[in-house]
VEXKE-826283 format. One record per atom (N, C-alpha, C, CB): residue in three letters; z, y, x. Coordinates in steps of 0.2 Angstrom, whole numbers, plus 2048, in hexadecimal, padded with zeros to 3 digits. Glycine has a CB too. Layout:
residues N
alaZYX...
//
This chain:
residues 162
unk87981C815unk87381C813unk87282080Cunk870816813unk86C82480Dunk86B829806unk865825803unk869831807unk8648287FDunk85D8267FAunk85E8207F7unk8578277FEunk86381C7F6unk8638147F3unk8668147ECunk86880F7F8unk86781A7EAunk86981A7E3unk8718197E2unk8668137DFunk87581A7E6unk87C8197E6unk88181E7E1unk87F81B7EEunk87E8247E2unk8808297DDunk87F8287D6unk87D8317DFunk8788267D5unk8778247CEunk87B81D7CCunk86F8227CEunk87B8197D0unk87E8127CFunk8868137CDunk87F80E7D7unk8898187D0unk89181B7CEunk89081E7C7unk8948217D3unk88C8237C7unk88D8277C2unk88A8237BBunk88982C7C4unk88781E7BCunk88581A7B6unk88C8157B5unk87F8157B8unk8918157B8unk8988127B6unk89D8167B5unk89B80C7BBunk89C81C7B5unk8A18227B5unk8A18267ADunk89E8287BAunk89E8217A9unk89D8257A1unk8A382679Eunk89882079Cunk8AA8237A1unk8B182379Eunk8B48297A0unk8B581C79Eunk8B082C7A7unk8B48307ABunk8B48377A7unk8B18317B2unk8B883D7A9unk8B68437A7unk8B28477ABunk8BC8467A5unk8B48457B1unk8B18497B7unk8AE8447BCunk8B684F7BAunk8A88477BFunk8A58437C4unk89F8487C8unk8A183D7C0unk8A08467CFunk89C84A7D4unk89C8457D9unk89F8517D6unk8958467DDunk8938417E2unk88F8447E7unk89083B7DFunk8908457EDunk88B8487F2unk88B8457F8unk88D84F7F2unk8858457FAunk884841801unk886846807unk87B83F802unk88A84480Aunk88B849811unk88B844816unk89384D812unk88584581Aunk883841821unk88283B81Dunk88A841827unk885836820unk88482F81Funk88882C818unk88682A826unk88D832817unk892830812unk89283280Bunk898831815unk89382F806unk8948327FFunk8998337FDunk89282E7FAunk89B8397FDunk8A183C7FAunk8A183C7F1unk8A28437FCunk8A68397EEunk8A68397E7unk8AD83B7E5unk8A48327E4unk8AC8407DFunk8B28437DDunk8B28417D6unk8B384A7DEunk8B883E7D3unk8B883C7CCunk8BF83E7C9unk8B78347CDunk8BE83F7C3unk8C38427BFunk8C483E7B8unk8C18497BEunk8CA83B7B6unk8CA8387B0unk8D18347B0unk8C48337AFunk8D28317AAunk8D982D7AAunk8DA8287AFunk8DA82B7A4unk8DF8267B1unk8E08227B6unk8DC81A7B6unk8E78217B6unk8DC8187B0unk8D88137AFunk8D18127B1unk8D78117AAunk8CE8187AFunk8C68197B0unk8C581A7B8unk8C48207ACunk8CA81E7BAunk8C98207C1unk8CA8187C5unk8CF8257C3unk8CF8157C5unk8CF80E7C7unk8CA80A7C7unk8D480C7C3unk8C780A7BFunk8C28057C0unk8BB8087C4unk8BF8027B8unk8BB80E7C4unk8B58127C9unk8B58107D0unk8B581B7C8unk8BC8107D3unk8BE80E7DAunk8BD8087DAunk8C48107DCunk8BF8047D6unk8BD7FC7D6unk8B67FA7D7unk8BF7F87D1unk8B37FD7D2unk8AC7FC7D2unk8A87FE7D9unk8A98007CDunk8AB8057DCunk8A98077E2unk8AA8027E8unk8AC80E7E3unk8AF7FE7E7unk8B27FB7EDunk8AD7F27ECunk8BC7FA7EBunk8AC7F27E6unk8A97EA7E5unk8A27EA7E3unk8AE7E77DFunk89F7F07E2unk8987EF7DFunk8947F57E4unk8977F07D5unk88E7F47E4unk8897F97E6unk8827F77E5unk8897FA7EDunk87D7FD7E4unk8757FC7E5unk8747F67EAunk8728037E8unk86E7F37E8unk86B7ED7EDunk86A7F07F5unk8637EB7EAunk8677F77F4unk8667FA7FCunk86B7FD7FFunk8608007FCunk8717FF7FBunk8778017FEunk87B7FE804unk87C8017FAunk87D802808unk8817FF80Dunk88880280Dunk87D7FF813unk88E7FF80Bunk89380380Aunk8997FF80Funk894803802unk89B803815unk8A0800819unk8A6801817unk89E803820unk8A8806813unk8AE806810unk8B080B80Bunk8B2807815unk8B480B807unk8B5810802unk8BC811803unk8B480D7FAunk8BD818804unk8C381C805unk8C58217FEunk8C282080Cunk8CB81F7FDunk8CD8237F7unk8D38287F9unk8D081E7F1unk8D282F7F7unk8D78347F9unk8D78397F3unk8D6838801unk8DE83C7F2unk8DE8407EDunk8D98467EDunk8E48417ECunk8D984A7E8unk8D48507E7unk8D88547E3unk8CD84F7E5unk8D985C7E4unk8DB8607DFunk8D78647DCunk8E08637E2unk8D18647DEunk8CC86A7DCunk8C88687D6unk8C786B7E3unk8C486C7D3unk8C086B7CCunk8BB8657CFunk8BC8757C9unk8B98627C9unk8B485C7C9unk8AF85E7C4unk8B88547C7unk8AA85E7C5unk8A585F7C0unk8A585A7BBunk89F8607C4unk8A385C7B3unk8A48587AEunk89E8537AFunk8A485B7A8unk89F84D7AEunk89A8477AFunk8938487ABunk89D8407ACunk89384B7A6unk88D84D7A2unk8898527A6unk88E84F79Bunk88D8587A9unk88A85D7ADunk8868597B4unk8908627AEunk88B8557B6unk8888527BCunk88284E7BCunk88D84F7BFunk88284B7B6unk87D8467B4unk87684A7B4unk87F8427ADunk8778507B1unk8718547AFunk86F8587B6unk87285A7A9unk8748597BBunk87385C7C1unk86E8567C5unk87B85E7C5unk8718507C5unk86E84A7C8unk8678497C7unk8738447C6unk8678497C1unk8608477BDunk85A84C7C0unk8628487B4unk85C8537C0unk8588587C3unk8578567CAunk85A85E7C2unk85C8557CDunk85B8537D5unk85684D7D5unk8618517D8unk8578487D1unk8528427D2unk84B8447D0unk85483D7CEunk84B8487CBunk84484A7C8unk84184F7CEunk84584E7C0unk8448527D2unk8418577D7unk83F8527DCunk84685D7D9unk84484D7DEunk8428477E3unk83B8447E0unk8488417E4unk83B8427DAunk83683F7D8unk82F8427D8unk83683D7D1unk8308497D6unk82A84E7D6unk82884E7DEunk82D8557D3unk82C84F7E2unk82984E7E9unk8268497ECunk82E84F7ECunk8298447EAunk82683D7EDunk81F83C7E7unk82B8367EDunk81F83E7E2unk81983E7DEunk8148417E1unk81A8437D7unk8148477E3unk81084D7E7unk80E8497EDunk8158557EAunk8138457F1unk8118427F8unk80C83C7F6unk8188407FCunk80D8387F1unk8098337EFunk8038357EEunk80B8307EBunk80383B7E9unk7FD83D7E6unk7F883F7EDunk7FE8447E1unk7FB8437F2unk7F88457F8unk7F583F7FCunk7FC8497FCunk7FA83A7FDunk7F88347FFunk7F28307FEunk7FD8307FDunk7F28307F6unk7ED82C7F2unk7E68307F4unk7EF82C7E9unk7E78377F3unk7DF83B7F5unk7DE8387FCunk7E08467F6unk7E3839800unk7E0837807unk7DE830807unk7E583880Cunk7E082C805unk7DD824804unk7D7825801unk7E28207FFunk7D68287FBunk7D08277F8unk7CB82C7FCunk7D182A7F0unk7CD830800unk7C7833804unk7C582F80Aunk7C983B807unk7C982B80Dunk7C9826811unk7C582080Eunk7D0824814unk7C681F809unk7C3819805unk7BB81B803unk7C78197FDunk7BA821802unk7B3824801unk7AF824807unk7B382B7FFunk7B382680Dunk7B0826813unk7AE81F815unk7B482B818unk7B281A814unk7B0813816unk7AC810812unk7B680E816unk7AC81280Bunk7A580F806unk79F81380Aunk7A68117FDunk79F81980Bunk79A81C80Eunk796819814unk79C824810unk79B817818unk79981281Eunk79780C81Dunk79E811822unk79A809818unk798803816unk790803812unk79E7FF812unk78F80780Eunk78980980Cunk78380A811unk78980F807unk78580E816unk78081081Bunk77F80981Funk78381681Funk784805821unk7837FF824unk77F7FB820unk7897FB826unk7807FA81Bunk77D7F5816unk7757F7815unk7817F680Eunk7747FE815unk76D801816unk7697FF81Cunk76D809816unk76D800822unk76A7FD828unk7697F7829unk76D7FE82Dunk76E7F2826unk76C7EC826unk7667EA822unk7727E8823unk7667EE81Cunk7607EB818unk7597ED81Bunk7607EE812unk7597F381Funk7547F5824unk7527EF829unk7577FC828unk7587ED82Dunk7577E9832unk7537E2830unk75D7E8834unk7577DF829unk7547DA826unk74C7DA824unk7587DA81Funk74A7E0822unk7447E2820unk73F7E0825unk7437E981Dunk7417E582Bunk73F7E4832unk73E7DD834unk7437E9836unk7447D9834unk7447D3837unk73F7CE832unk74A7D1838unk73F7CE82Cunk73B7CB828unk7337CC829unk73D7CD820unk7327D382Cunk72B7D482Dunk72A7D1834unk72A7DD82Eunk72E7D1838unk72C7CE83Eunk72B7C783Eunk7317D0842unk7307C483Aunk7307BC839unk72A7BA836unk7367B9834unk7267BF830unk7207BD82Eunk71A7BE833unk71F7C2829unk71B7C3838unk7167C483Cunk7157BE842unk7187CB83Eunk71D7BC844unk71C7B6847unk71A7B0845unk7227B4849unk71B7AE83Eunk7187A983Aunk7117A983Aunk71B7AA833unk70E7AF839unk7067B0839unk7057AF840unk7037B6836unk7077B2845unk7057B084Cunk7057A984Eunk7097B4850unk70A7A684Cunk70C79D84Cunk70779A84Aunk71279A848unk70679C842unk70179883Funk6FA799842unk701799838unk6F779F845unk6F27A0848unk6F079B84Eunk6F27A684Aunk6F679C852unk6F7798859unk6F6791857unk6FF79985Cunk6F978F852unk6F9787851unk6F278684Eunk6FF78584Bunk6F078884Aunk6E9788848unk6E478884Dunk6E878D845unk6E578B852unk6E078B858unk6E278485Cunk6E179385Eunk6E878385Dunk6EA77E861unk6E777785Dunk6F277E861unk6E8777856unk6E6771852unk6DE771853unk6E977384Aunk6DA776852unk6D3776853unk6D077485Aunk6D177B852unk6D477685Funk6D2774865unk6D576C867unk6D477986Aunk6DA769864unk6DB763864unk6D675E861unk6E1762862unk6D376085Bunk6CF75D856unk6C975D85Bunk6CF76184Funk6C876285Eunk6C1762862unk6C275E867unk6BD769864unk6C775C86Bunk6C8759871unk6C875186Dunk6CE75C875unk6CB750868unk6CC749866unk6C3747865unk6D274985Eunk6C074B861unk6B974B85Funk6B5749865unk6B775285Cunk6B674C86Aunk6B374B872unk6B4744874unk6B6751878unk6BD742875unk6BD73D876unk6BB737872unk6C273D876unk6BB73786Bunk6B8732867unk6B073186Aunk6B873485Funk6AD73686Bunk6A673786Cunk6A4733873unk6A473F86Dunk6AA734878unk6A873287Funk6AA72A87Dunk6AC736885unk6AE72787Bunk6B072187Bunk6AC71C875unk6B772187Aunk6A8720871unk6A371E86Cunk6A671D866unk69F71886Eunk6AA720863unk6AD71F85Dunk6A9723856unk6B572185Eunk6A5727858unk6A372A854unk69B729852unk6A472F855
//
């Protein structure tokens, strides 16, 4: 598994070594180290017993190596540049994602505003209709009450109550 900080993790514990290099090769991490026996053994033990939280280590294989190993400080600088390049790439991706999200947010806000304006217009129209219905109902009720009052007056007249 790559991009879990395993090279940085090991490098942070290699400060007493003379040489250190680490490279991802497929799913494996190949580490070359150079230094006195005690420092080398400490790093090997660390690799066998500790790991970053996201790393998956199935085994640690130790083999001899007779080639050149990069100086720890030189490797640290190289890895720092690699990490900065990754950060820059991710930063650009994040920036582009944010731009896309902001554009979508602006589109959503425009839709919300348009819907809000439509709802306001519908509410105004509905209020107008309600006022008109209330006026029609008031006129109807006024006519009904007048008719009922006339009929009551006629009934009272006929039975002699007036």
